[in-house]
C-alpha positions as a Markdown table, in Angstrom:
| # | Residue | x | y | z |
|---|---|---|---|---|
| 1 | Met | 0.0 | 0.0 | 0.0 |
| 2 | Ser | 1.2 | 3.5 | -0.8 |
| 3 | Ala | -0.4 | 6.2 | 1.2 |
| 4 | Arg | -2.3 | 9.2 | -0.3 |
| 5 | Ile | -0.4 | 12.4 | 0.7 |
| 6 | Ile | -2.6 | 15.0 | 2.5 |
| 7 | Asp | -1.1 | 18.2 | 1.2 |
| 8 | Gly | -1.3 | 21.0 | 3.8 |
| 9 | Val | 0.3 | 23.6 | 1.5 |
| 10 | Ala | -2.4 | 23.2 | -1.1 |
| 11 | Leu | -5.3 | 23.1 | 1.4 |
| 12 | Gly | -3.9 | 26.0 | 3.4 |
| 13 | Lys | -3.8 | 28.0 | 0.2 |
| 14 | Val | -7.5 | 27.2 | -0.5 |
| 15 | Ile | -8.6 | 28.2 | 3.0 |
| 16 | Arg | -6.5 | 31.5 | 2.8 |
| 17 | Gln | -8.3 | 32.3 | -0.5 |
| 18 | Glu | -11.6 | 31.6 | 1.1 |
| 19 | Val | -10.7 | 33.9 | 4.0 |
| 20 | Ala | -9.5 | 36.6 | 1.6 |
| 21 | Ala | -12.8 | 36.5 | -0.3 |
| 22 | Glu | -14.8 | 36.9 | 2.9 |
| 23 | Ala | -12.5 | 39.7 | 4.1 |
| 24 | Ala | -13.1 | 41.5 | 0.9 |
| 25 | Ala | -16.8 | 41.3 | 1.4 |
| 26 | Leu | -16.5 | 42.7 | 4.9 |
| 27 | Lys | -14.3 | 45.5 | 3.6 |
| 28 | Ala | -17.0 | 46.4 | 1.2 |
| 29 | Arg | -19.2 | 46.9 | 4.2 |
| 30 | Gly | -16.6 | 49.1 | 5.9 |
| 31 | Ile | -15.2 | 46.4 | 8.2 |
| 32 | Thr | -11.5 | 45.5 | 7.8 |
| 33 | Pro | -10.5 | 42.4 | 9.9 |
| 34 | Gly | -7.5 | 43.2 | 12.1 |
| 35 | Leu | -4.9 | 40.9 | 13.7 |
| 36 | Ala | -2.3 | 42.0 | 16.1 |
| 37 | Val | 0.8 | 39.9 | 16.9 |
| 38 | Val | 3.0 | 40.6 | 19.9 |
| 39 | Leu | 6.6 | 39.5 | 19.7 |
| 40 | Val | 8.8 | 39.7 | 22.8 |
| 41 | Gly | 12.6 | 39.1 | 22.4 |
| 42 | Glu | 14.8 | 37.9 | 19.5 |
| 43 | Asn | 14.0 | 34.2 | 19.2 |
| 44 | Pro | 14.8 | 33.4 | 15.5 |
| 45 | Ala | 12.0 | 30.8 | 15.1 |
| 46 | Ser | 9.4 | 33.2 | 16.7 |
| 47 | Lys | 10.6 | 36.1 | 14.5 |
| 48 | Ala | 10.3 | 33.9 | 11.3 |
| 49 | Tyr | 6.9 | 32.6 | 12.4 |
| 50 | Val | 5.5 | 36.1 | 13.1 |
| 51 | Gly | 6.8 | 37.3 | 9.8 |
| 52 | Ser | 4.9 | 34.5 | 8.1 |
| 53 | Lys | 1.7 | 35.4 | 9.9 |
| 54 | Glu | 2.1 | 39.1 | 9.0 |
| 55 | Lys | 2.6 | 38.2 | 5.3 |
| 56 | Ala | -0.4 | 35.9 | 5.3 |
| 57 | Cys | -2.5 | 38.5 | 7.0 |
| 58 | Leu | -1.7 | 41.1 | 4.4 |
| 59 | Glu | -2.2 | 38.7 | 1.5 |
| 60 | Ala | -5.7 | 38.0 | 2.9 |
| 61 | Gly | -6.5 | 41.7 | 2.8 |
| 62 | Met | -6.5 | 42.1 | 6.6 |
| 63 | His | -5.2 | 44.8 | 8.8 |
| 64 | Ser | -1.9 | 43.6 | 10.4 |
| 65 | Val | -0.2 | 45.0 | 13.4 |
| 66 | Lys | 3.1 | 43.7 | 14.8 |
| 67 | Val | 4.1 | 44.9 | 18.2 |
| 68 | Thr | 7.8 | 44.1 | 19.0 |
| 69 | Arg | 9.4 | 44.6 | 22.4 |
| 70 | Pro | 12.8 | 43.6 | 23.8 |
| 71 | Ala | 13.1 | 40.5 | 26.1 |
| 72 | Glu | 13.7 | 42.8 | 29.0 |
| 73 | Ile | 10.1 | 44.2 | 28.9 |
| 74 | Thr | 8.4 | 43.9 | 32.3 |
| 75 | Glu | 5.3 | 41.8 | 32.8 |
| 76 | Ala | 3.3 | 45.0 | 33.7 |
| 77 | Glu | 4.4 | 46.6 | 30.4 |
| 78 | Leu | 3.4 | 43.6 | 28.4 |
| 79 | Leu | 0.0 | 43.4 | 30.1 |
| 80 | Ala | -0.6 | 47.1 | 29.3 |
| 81 | Ile | 0.0 | 46.4 | 25.6 |
| 82 | Val | -2.6 | 43.6 | 25.8 |
| 83 | Asp | -5.0 | 45.9 | 27.5 |
| 84 | Gln | -4.6 | 48.5 | 24.8 |
| 85 | Leu | -5.2 | 45.9 | 22.0 |
| 86 | Asn | -8.2 | 44.6 | 23.9 |
| 87 | Thr | -9.9 | 48.1 | 23.6 |
| 88 | Asp | -8.7 | 48.8 | 20.0 |
| 89 | Pro | -11.7 | 48.6 | 17.7 |
| 90 | Thr | -9.6 | 48.0 | 14.7 |
| 91 | Ile | -8.1 | 44.8 | 16.2 |
| 92 | His | -10.3 | 41.7 | 16.2 |
| 93 | Gly | -7.6 | 39.1 | 16.9 |
| 94 | Ile | -4.7 | 39.2 | 19.4 |
| 95 | Leu | -1.9 | 36.7 | 19.4 |
| 96 | Val | 1.0 | 36.8 | 21.9 |
| 97 | Gln | 3.9 | 34.8 | 20.4 |
| 98 | Leu | 5.2 | 32.1 | 22.7 |
| 99 | Pro | 7.5 | 31.3 | 24.3 |
| 100 | Leu | 7.8 | 34.4 | 26.5 |
| 101 | Pro | 10.9 | 35.3 | 28.6 |
| 102 | Lys | 11.1 | 33.3 | 31.9 |
| 103 | His | 10.5 | 36.4 | 34.1 |
| 104 | Ile | 7.0 | 36.8 | 32.5 |
| 105 | Asn | 4.1 | 34.7 | 33.7 |
| 106 | Thr | 2.7 | 33.3 | 30.4 |
| 107 | Glu | -0.6 | 32.2 | 31.9 |
| 108 | Arg | -1.3 | 35.6 | 33.3 |
| 109 | Val | -0.6 | 37.2 | 29.9 |
| 110 | Leu | -2.9 | 34.8 | 28.0 |
| 111 | Leu | -5.6 | 35.3 | 30.6 |
| 112 | Arg | -5.5 | 39.0 | 30.0 |
| 113 | Ile | -6.5 | 38.7 | 26.3 |
| 114 | Asn | -10.1 | 39.4 | 25.7 |
| 115 | Pro | -11.6 | 35.9 | 24.9 |
| 116 | Ala | -13.5 | 37.4 | 22.0 |
| 117 | Lys | -10.1 | 38.3 | 20.4 |
| 118 | Asp | -8.2 | 35.1 | 21.5 |
| 119 | Val | -7.5 | 33.8 | 18.0 |
| 120 | Asp | -5.1 | 31.2 | 19.4 |
| 121 | Gly | -7.9 | 29.6 | 21.3 |
| 122 | Phe | -6.0 | 29.3 | 24.6 |
| 123 | His | -8.1 | 31.4 | 26.9 |
| 124 | Pro | -10.1 | 29.2 | 29.5 |
| 125 | Val | -13.3 | 30.7 | 28.2 |
| 126 | Asn | -12.6 | 29.4 | 24.7 |
| 127 | Val | -11.3 | 26.1 | 26.1 |
| 128 | Gly | -14.6 | 25.7 | 28.0 |
| 129 | Lys | -16.7 | 26.6 | 25.0 |
| 130 | Leu | -14.8 | 24.0 | 23.0 |
| 131 | Val | -15.4 | 21.3 | 25.6 |
| 132 | Ile | -19.2 | 21.9 | 25.7 |
| 133 | Gly | -19.5 | 22.2 | 21.9 |
| 134 | Asp | -20.3 | 25.9 | 21.8 |
| 135 | Pro | -19.9 | 27.0 | 18.1 |
| 136 | Thr | -18.7 | 30.4 | 19.1 |
| 137 | Ala | -15.5 | 28.9 | 20.5 |
| 138 | Leu | -12.3 | 30.2 | 19.0 |
| 139 | Lys | -10.4 | 26.9 | 18.5 |
| 140 | Pro | -6.7 | 26.3 | 18.7 |
| 141 | Cys | -5.3 | 26.7 | 15.2 |
| 142 | Thr | -3.2 | 23.5 | 14.8 |
| 143 | Pro | -5.8 | 20.9 | 15.9 |
| 144 | Trp | -8.6 | 22.9 | 14.1 |
| 145 | Gly | -6.4 | 22.7 | 11.0 |
| 146 | Val | -6.1 | 18.9 | 11.4 |
| 147 | Ile | -9.9 | 18.7 | 11.5 |
| 148 | Gln | -10.0 | 20.6 | 8.2 |
| 149 | Met | -7.4 | 18.2 | 6.7 |
| 150 | Leu | -9.6 | 15.2 | 7.6 |
| 151 | Thr | -13.0 | 16.6 | 6.5 |
| 152 | Arg | -11.8 | 18.2 | 3.3 |
| 153 | Asn | -10.0 | 15.1 | 2.2 |
| 154 | Gly | -13.0 | 12.9 | 2.7 |
| 155 | Ile | -11.7 | 11.1 | 5.8 |
| 156 | Asp | -14.7 | 10.1 | 7.8 |
| 157 | Thr | -14.2 | 10.4 | 11.6 |
| 158 | Lys | -17.7 | 9.2 | 12.5 |
| 159 | Gly | -17.3 | 6.0 | 14.6 |
| 160 | Ala | -13.6 | 5.9 | 13.9 |
| 161 | His | -11.1 | 5.1 | 16.7 |
| 162 | Ala | -8.7 | 8.1 | 16.8 |
| 163 | Val | -5.5 | 7.9 | 18.9 |
| 164 | Val | -3.9 | 11.1 | 19.8 |
| 165 | Ile | -0.3 | 10.8 | 20.9 |
| 166 | Gly | 0.4 | 13.7 | 23.2 |
| 167 | Arg | -1.6 | 15.6 | 25.8 |
| 168 | Ser | -0.4 | 19.2 | 25.5 |
| 169 | Thr | -2.9 | 22.1 | 25.9 |
| 170 | Ile | -1.9 | 23.4 | 22.5 |
| 171 | Val | -2.5 | 20.3 | 20.4 |
| 172 | Gly | -3.3 | 17.0 | 22.3 |
| 173 | Lys | -6.2 | 18.0 | 24.6 |
| 174 | Pro | -8.0 | 20.3 | 22.1 |
| 175 | Met | -7.5 | 17.7 | 19.4 |
| 176 | Ala | -9.3 | 15.1 | 21.5 |
| 177 | Asn | -12.1 | 17.5 | 22.3 |
| 178 | Leu | -12.6 | 18.4 | 18.6 |
| 179 | Leu | -12.8 | 14.8 | 17.6 |
| 180 | Ile | -15.5 | 13.9 | 20.1 |
| 181 | Gln | -17.8 | 16.7 | 19.1 |
| 182 | Gln | -21.0 | 15.9 | 17.2 |
| 183 | Gly | -20.9 | 16.6 | 13.5 |
| 184 | Pro | -18.4 | 16.7 | 10.6 |
| 185 | Gly | -14.8 | 16.0 | 11.8 |
| 186 | Gly | -16.2 | 14.6 | 15.1 |
| 187 | Asp | -18.2 | 11.6 | 16.4 |
| 188 | Ala | -14.9 | 9.7 | 16.9 |
| 189 | Thr | -14.0 | 7.4 | 19.7 |
| 190 | Val | -10.8 | 9.0 | 21.1 |
| 191 | Thr | -7.9 | 7.6 | 23.1 |
| 192 | Val | -5.2 | 10.0 | 24.3 |
| 193 | Cys | -1.8 | 8.5 | 24.8 |
| 194 | His | 1.1 | 10.0 | 26.7 |
| 195 | Ser | 4.4 | 9.1 | 28.5 |
| 196 | Arg | 2.6 | 7.1 | 31.1 |
| 197 | Thr | 0.5 | 5.0 | 28.7 |
| 198 | Lys | 1.0 | 1.3 | 29.1 |
| 199 | Asp | 2.0 | -0.6 | 25.9 |
| 200 | Leu | 1.6 | 2.5 | 23.8 |
| 201 | Pro | 2.5 | 0.7 | 20.5 |
| 202 | Ala | -0.4 | -1.7 | 21.0 |
| 203 | Val | -2.8 | 1.2 | 21.6 |
| 204 | Val | -1.7 | 3.0 | 18.5 |
| 205 | Arg | -2.0 | -0.1 | 16.4 |
| 206 | Ser | -5.7 | -0.2 | 17.3 |
| 207 | Ala | -6.3 | 3.2 | 15.7 |
| 208 | Asp | -8.1 | 4.0 | 12.5 |
| 209 | Ile | -6.7 | 7.6 | 12.7 |
| 210 | Val | -3.3 | 8.3 | 14.4 |
| 211 | Ile | -2.5 | 11.9 | 15.3 |
| 212 | Ala | 1.1 | 12.2 | 16.5 |
| 213 | Ala | 1.9 | 15.3 | 18.5 |
| 214 | Ile | 4.5 | 14.1 | 21.0 |
| 215 | Gly | 7.6 | 16.2 | 20.0 |
| 216 | Lys | 9.9 | 13.2 | 19.4 |
| 217 | Ala | 11.5 | 12.8 | 16.0 |
| 218 | Glu | 10.2 | 9.8 | 14.1 |
| 219 | Phe | 8.7 | 8.2 | 17.2 |
| 220 | Val | 5.9 | 6.5 | 15.4 |
| 221 | Thr | 7.3 | 3.6 | 13.4 |
| 222 | Ala | 5.7 | 1.2 | 10.9 |
| 223 | Asp | 5.2 | -1.6 | 13.5 |
| 224 | Met | 3.0 | 0.8 | 15.5 |
| 225 | Val | 0.5 | 1.5 | 12.7 |
| 226 | Arg | -2.0 | -0.9 | 11.3 |
| 227 | Asp | -2.5 | -1.3 | 7.5 |
| 228 | Gly | -4.8 | 1.3 | 6.1 |
| 229 | Ala | -4.7 | 3.8 | 9.0 |
| 230 | Val | -4.8 | 7.5 | 8.4 |
| 231 | Val | -1.7 | 9.2 | 10.0 |
| 232 | Ile | -1.5 | 12.9 | 10.8 |
| 233 | Asp | 1.9 | 14.1 | 11.8 |
| 234 | Val | 1.8 | 17.3 | 13.9 |
| 235 | Gly | 5.5 | 17.2 | 15.0 |
| 236 | Ile | 8.3 | 19.2 | 13.6 |
| 237 | Asn | 11.8 | 18.3 | 14.8 |
| 238 | Arg | 15.4 | 19.3 | 13.8 |
| 239 | Val | 17.6 | 16.3 | 13.1 |
| 240 | Asp | 21.4 | 16.8 | 12.5 |
| 241 | Asp | 22.4 | 15.9 | 8.9 |
| 242 | Ala | 25.9 | 16.9 | 7.9 |
| 243 | Ser | 25.1 | 16.2 | 4.2 |
| 244 | Leu | 22.8 | 19.1 | 4.0 |
| 245 | Pro | 23.9 | 22.8 | 3.6 |
| 246 | Lys | 22.1 | 23.8 | 6.8 |
| 247 | Gly | 23.5 | 20.9 | 8.7 |
| 248 | Tyr | 20.1 | 19.6 | 9.7 |
| 249 | Lys | 16.7 | 18.4 | 8.3 |
| 250 | Leu | 13.2 | 18.7 | 9.5 |
| 251 | Val | 11.3 | 15.6 | 10.3 |
| 252 | Gly | 8.0 | 14.8 | 12.1 |
| 253 | Asp | 7.0 | 12.6 | 14.9 |
| 254 | Val | 6.4 | 9.8 | 12.4 |
| 255 | Ala | 9.0 | 7.8 | 10.5 |
| 256 | Tyr | 7.5 | 8.9 | 7.2 |
| 257 | Ala | 8.8 | 6.5 | 4.6 |
| 258 | Glu | 8.1 | 3.3 | 6.4 |
| 259 | Val | 4.7 | 4.4 | 7.8 |
| 260 | Ala | 3.6 | 5.7 | 4.4 |
| 261 | Ala | 4.0 | 2.2 | 3.0 |
| 262 | Lys | 1.3 | 1.0 | 5.4 |
| 263 | Ala | -1.0 | 4.0 | 5.8 |
| 264 | Ser | -3.9 | 4.8 | 3.5 |
| 265 | Ala | -3.2 | 8.6 | 3.9 |
| 266 | Ile | -0.5 | 10.6 | 5.6 |
| 267 | Thr | 0.7 | 14.1 | 6.1 |
| 268 | Pro | 4.3 | 15.0 | 5.2 |
| 269 | Val | 6.7 | 17.1 | 7.2 |
| 270 | Pro | 7.3 | 19.8 | 6.1 |
| 271 | Gly | 4.3 | 20.7 | 4.0 |
| 272 | Gly | 1.6 | 19.0 | 6.1 |
| 273 | Val | 0.0 | 20.4 | 9.2 |
| 274 | Gly | 2.3 | 23.4 | 9.5 |
| 275 | Pro | 0.8 | 25.5 | 6.7 |
| 276 | Met | -2.6 | 24.8 | 8.1 |
| 277 | Thr | -1.9 | 26.6 | 11.4 |
| 278 | Ile | -1.5 | 30.0 | 9.8 |
| 279 | Ala | -4.5 | 29.4 | 7.6 |
| 280 | Met | -6.7 | 28.6 | 10.6 |
| 281 | Leu | -5.3 | 31.7 | 12.4 |
| 282 | Leu | -6.7 | 33.8 | 9.6 |
| 283 | Ala | -10.0 | 31.9 | 9.7 |
| 284 | Asn | -10.2 | 32.4 | 13.5 |
| 285 | Thr | -9.7 | 36.2 | 13.0 |
| 286 | Leu | -12.5 | 36.2 | 10.5 |
| 287 | Gln | -14.7 | 34.3 | 12.9 |
| 288 | Ala | -13.9 | 36.9 | 15.6 |
| 289 | Val | -14.8 | 39.7 | 13.3 |
| 290 | Lys | -18.2 | 38.1 | 12.5 |
| 291 | Gln | -19.0 | 37.5 | 16.1 |
| 292 | Ser | -18.1 | 41.0 | 17.1 |
| 293 | Ser | -20.3 | 42.8 | 14.5 |
């Protein structure tokens, strides 16, 4: 068996085009969706990611604001920035890029964001709404992107056994909550695996859909996946490779080549889930606009 590749680049482009069309319709009514991204410090990966978000935002016809501050900023100063963005009528979505410097309480900053503008979907209000199935919930971008990959590629989750490997608040937990909701992309039977799971390979082998979000390079191997399973690889890891100009390569949490030989469908790394995250960030900003007007 040779797995069908679920292309996140192509699907992300489609969703971004859909968002751009809706944003244009809103602008015709005098409403320009606005997204503010707050970047603290000089983390290269964070800077690159924020740059990608800003570019995608502008391409979608949205108002983009980037607030940059040095790593030495005080927590009080950062909270004041969030307060200002909360009350800015031109801003519909606020994202504080993580990680923050260690002297700043991340939870306190995220709690300060107006839940109606929490386009990352991390505020407890949105987490609670997601759990109870409230459609106004702003959902975490990466797992929400995974749901789009499944539904738009005709992968039926109804009655399927989905195994989520990883229980982070960013991916694992919201992923499980999305999969058990009623309706398209939901109605699955979900098992969440983690470092304390007994005989994890056996549990994963029972899955119709495997979602790997554990942060360990090529952790999921062919012997852990049953024939015909759908495999979604959320991980992105740097692995040293002296043969490459950069000295490293990017791999997922799944041993791609060997698992692709058994799976019915699989996401690549890079080019899989990653591009969906930014696409869903734009979609969430659009949702926030609609719910505020």
